[in-house]
N, C-alpha and C positions, 0 to 999 in steps of 0.2 A: 380834908375840907370837902363839904357836901356841895355839889353843883346845884344851884337853884333850878336848873333845867330838869333835874331828876326829881323835884318835889312837886311838879305840876299835877300829878295824879292825886285824886282825892284820897283822904286817909280813913274815911268811914262811909257807910252806906248813906248817911244823912247828907254827905257832901256830893254824892253821885247824882247828877242831875240829867234830865233829858230822857230818861227811861222810867217814868213813874210806875207803870204797870209792873215792870220787872222788879223794881225795888220793893214795891208793896208785897208782891208774891214771895220774894225771897226773905223779907223781914218776917213774914208769918212762918215760913218753913223753918228758918234758922232759929227763931225764938222757940218754936215748938220742940225742935230737936234738942236745943240746949236745956229746956225744962225736963226733958227725959233723960238727959245726959247721954245722948246718942249722936251719931253722925247722921245728917239727913240723907235722903235718897240722892243718887247721882244726878248731876245737872248737865244739860247740853245747851250751849249757847250758839246761835246761828245769826248770820247777818253780814253785811258788807264789812270790809276791813276798816280799821280806824275808829270804831264806834265805842270801844271800851270793854270788849270781852275779856281781855287779859287783865285789865284794871279791876274789873268786877270780881274776877277769880281771886285776886290778891285780897280784896276787901272781904270776901267770904272767909278766907283763911284767918284774917284778922278778927273777924267777928266770932269765929269759933276758937280763937286762940290756939291754933295748931299750925305747924310748919307747912310750907307749900313746895312741891317739887314740880318744876316746869320742864316740859319737853315738847316734841312735835311728832305728829304721826309719821311723816316720811322718814324720820330718823331711825325707825325700827326696821332694819333691813331683814331681820329674821326673828322668829318667835322667841328665840333665846334672849334677844335684847330686852324685850318688854318683861320677860320672866325675871331677868336680873334686876330691873328697876323695882318690880313689885316685891320681890323677895328681900330687897335691901331696905324697905321701909321698916324702921325700927320703933316707930310710935305712931299713933293716929295722925294722919296727915291728909292734905289735899294733894291729889295728883292731877296736875293740869296738862292736858294734851292739846296743843294748838294744832289746827288743820287736821283734826282727827279723821277726816275723810281719807287721808293719805295713808292710813294704816294698812299694811299688807294683810291679806286674808288670814294667814296663820296666826299673826299677832292678834287680830281681832277675835278669832275663835278662842284664843288663850284668855282673853279678857272676860268672856262670858261667865265661867264659873267664879272668876275673881270678883266680878261685880255682884253676882247674885248670892254666892255662898262663902266667899272669903278664902278660897284656896285655888291653887293651880296644880295641874298634873303635868309632870315633866317625864319624858321618856328618855332613859339613859341606856346607852349601849345600842347595838345594832343586831339585826337579824334575830336568831333564836335567843340570844342573850339580852335582848331588849327588855327592860322592865319599867313600870310606871312608878313614879315617886310622887306622893302628894305632899305639897307644902302649904301649911296654914299661914295665912297672911295677917299682918296687923290690920285693924280697921282702917279704911281709907275712903275718902270722898273723891270720886272721879269727876272732874269737870272737863268736858270736851268742848272745843270751840271749832266752828267750821264756817267757811265762807261759801261752801257748796253743800247745802243741806241735802239736796236731791242725790248727791253721790254717796251718801251713807247707806249702808245696807239696812233693810228693815229690821233684822234681828238685833243689830246694835242700837238703832234708834229706840226700839221698844224697851230696851233695858235701862233707859234713863227715866228717872222718876219725874223730872221736870224738864220741859223744853222751853227755853226762853229765846224769843226772837227779838233781835235788836233792830230798831227802826232808825232811819235818818232823823237827825235833830232838827228842830225848828230853828229859824234865825234868832228868835228870842233866847232859846236855850243856849245856842252857840254864843250869843252876845254875853250872856252871864258867865259862861266858861272863859271867854276871852278876858273879861273884866277881873275874874278871880286870878287867872294866870298873870295878867298885867300887875296886879298887886304883889304877887309872889316875886316877879321879876323886877320889881321897882320901876315899872314903865308907867309914865303918866299919860293917859289918854282919856278923852271924854267919851260919853256914852254914844254919840253919833259916830265916833271913829270905831268903836267896838262893833256897832251895827254895820258899818261899811265893810269891815273885815269879815263879819259873819256872813254877809250876803254872797261873799266870794268863796265860801269855805265848803260848799257842797254838802252841807248838813253833817260834816264830819269833824269831831273835836281834834283829831290828830292833824288834819289839814289846817284847822283854825289856829292851833298853837304854832304850826310851822309858819303861817303867814304873819302871825303876831311878831315872831322873831325877826322876820325880814323887814317889817315895818319899823321895828326897833333899830335894826341895823341902818336903814335908810335915814332915820331921824338923827341917830348919833353922828353919822358922817356929815350931815347937814347942820349939825349943832342946833337941833330943835329940841326944846325941853318938854313941851306939852303937845301931844299929838291930837289933832282934830280930824274930822272926816276928810277934808281936802288933802291933808298930809298923808293919811293912810291910803287914800285912793291913788295919789301920785306915786306913793311907794310901790303899791302893788302893780300899778301900770308899768313902772320901771322894770319890774321883775317879770313882766309879760303875762300877768294874771288879769283877765278882763272882768267885766261886771257880772258875768254869769259863771265865773270861776274856771274858765277855760284857760289853759296855758298855751304856749306856742305850739306844742305838738298836738293838742286837741284841735286847734284851729287848722293845723296842717292836714289833719285827717279829713276834715270837712272840705278844705280847698282842693285836696287831691281827688275826692270823689266828684266835686264840681267841675274841675278843670280837665281831669283825665278821663272821666267816665260820664260826663254830661249829667251829673247829679245822681247817678245810679239808675238801676241797681248794679252792684258790683259784689262779687264773692269775697268772703272774708280773707281767704288765702291770697287772692289777687291784690286786695287792698294792702295786706301786710307786706307783700313784696314791693309794692309801689312806694310805701313809706319807710321801707327798710327796718321793719320791726317784726317781732314774732307774733303769731296769731294769739297766743295766750295773753300777752300784754294788752293787745288791742281789745280782746273780748272781756278781760277781767278788770282792767284798770281804767281804760278810757271809754269804752262803749256804754257802761251803765250810766255815767253822768250825762253823756251826750243824748241818750235815749230819755232819761228823766227830764232833761232840760228841753225836750221837744225838738231837738235839732237833727236827730237821726232815728230812722225806723228800720226794723228788720222785716223783710218780706220773704216769701218763698224763693224769690229769685236773687236775693242778696240785700245789701245795705243801700238805703237811699237817704239823701238829706232832705230836709223839709223847707218850706218857705221861711220858717222862722230862722233857719240857718243862714239863708241868703240875706235876710234882713239884718241879722246880727253881724254878719261879715261886711255889710255895706255893699252888697252886690245886687 
């Protein structure tokens, strides 16, 4: 039995909304490649998590009617790991590497001839008996996805034929995604309810679909058949998600800076210790939204909260 939660992803480029420039460019590139009966140049997708990089990679494989192999950059501990994956491709395929910025240097260097010329050179043996063996590869389309574009080396970036940057979605685009997901999940909600969820979703489809499920749970427990904006707002309030999309921990970060450090500035490592969380989680998961929402700023001396944060927290 297929879980409806697994079918929320769009099934074609036409259904992929919120990134019109990307879809337009990819449609041109893919149609041109198909007319030549070739694979297109390699693609690199960058942007915050949850915006659809993985989904779009699957759609590209569907458009080209070829299989897709999914993996992650940090999983290649040594060059032989990626060599094994490349040499095991038995037919033209998409190779999707998520968080490609995490590739070790040796694995990255092995990719260069594979991407440009379709072969890899492996060294077998040690010392004087070592020899190089060239392995010709099946044609493949490499799609790399990264949330840290600046961490990619210049030689690797330059070998991608198309770089697509994902942008945060507008509330209208998120609203449309929520309505589509609601139809798939048999959730009855009106347009105002979809908008109220969208406004708390931080411009991110993954978060929007998560909040939609929580609104569904709240409504079912309370025997509500049709969800309006009041119900959706009450539901998200009950799960600690406020009108700007902050959860309990997001507010805790702001309150810690205000109460413990007089509003800042405070160093990131000191803040992480104060809220009992690691630096990476603060910097990559929570800070971007707090900064975009205008409630936190980075200064040379550390993090500071803004007047908007005080107002939002009722202080």
